[in-house]
Steps between C-alpha positions, in 0.01 A plus 500: 500500500652838403579751771265792538610860511479680832204703374314184394568334835374805690187508284432131565538559874261797484236288325537219757472750785196668346320172436570355846401827668154480351463137610687518831225316688524210256871447568567563870791251495678716239483822703860476636641439153287780353615740771863409438462541123327837551797624706748364245304658213489838673875496569589392145289784359672747736842372395406523133406866545822562694705328230345723232567811709862400556551426130378850414726650768796301365437631149484858629822455698675349198390790281620758756831315545561499124434875484733568792774278356485690171508834683794377710691387190459842341608675821804270538598583141483871582731441798744297292515771233553764769784302657664445162474873427648587839787249503547428129437179307841351579525585869566211741279694744200364304575151631403616852152566363470169318565653159754346264737768369578511130833326437736642245774327309516212262220248509603172656545193289249227556641188658484191284321205652760244597248223569535190302 
C-alpha cells in the first residue's frame, strides 16, 4: 500500500474523528482511542502551521542575508580600493589587511610535473 502524504493522513484522521463524534454513543469502547487521536490530530495541525510559518521566516532571512552579503562585498571593495590608493598597489602593508600586493618582475616559470 503506498504511503499517504501528511495532508492526506490528516484529512483521513479528521473524517474518522468527525464520524465517531456524531456516533459517540454507539462506540463507547473507542472513546479513549478517539480522544488520543483528537489530541494527536490537533498537535499535528499546530505543527504544520508552525512549519509553514518557519519556512516563510527562513525564506525572508535568506533574502535579507543575501542582500546584506552583497552590500558587504561592495563595501569591502571600497575599503580595498581605499587601502590600495593610500599605500600603493605594491606595498607590503596591504598584506596586513588581507590584500595581496601586485608583484613586479618577471613571471615565474611553471613547474613541470615530475610524476610518472
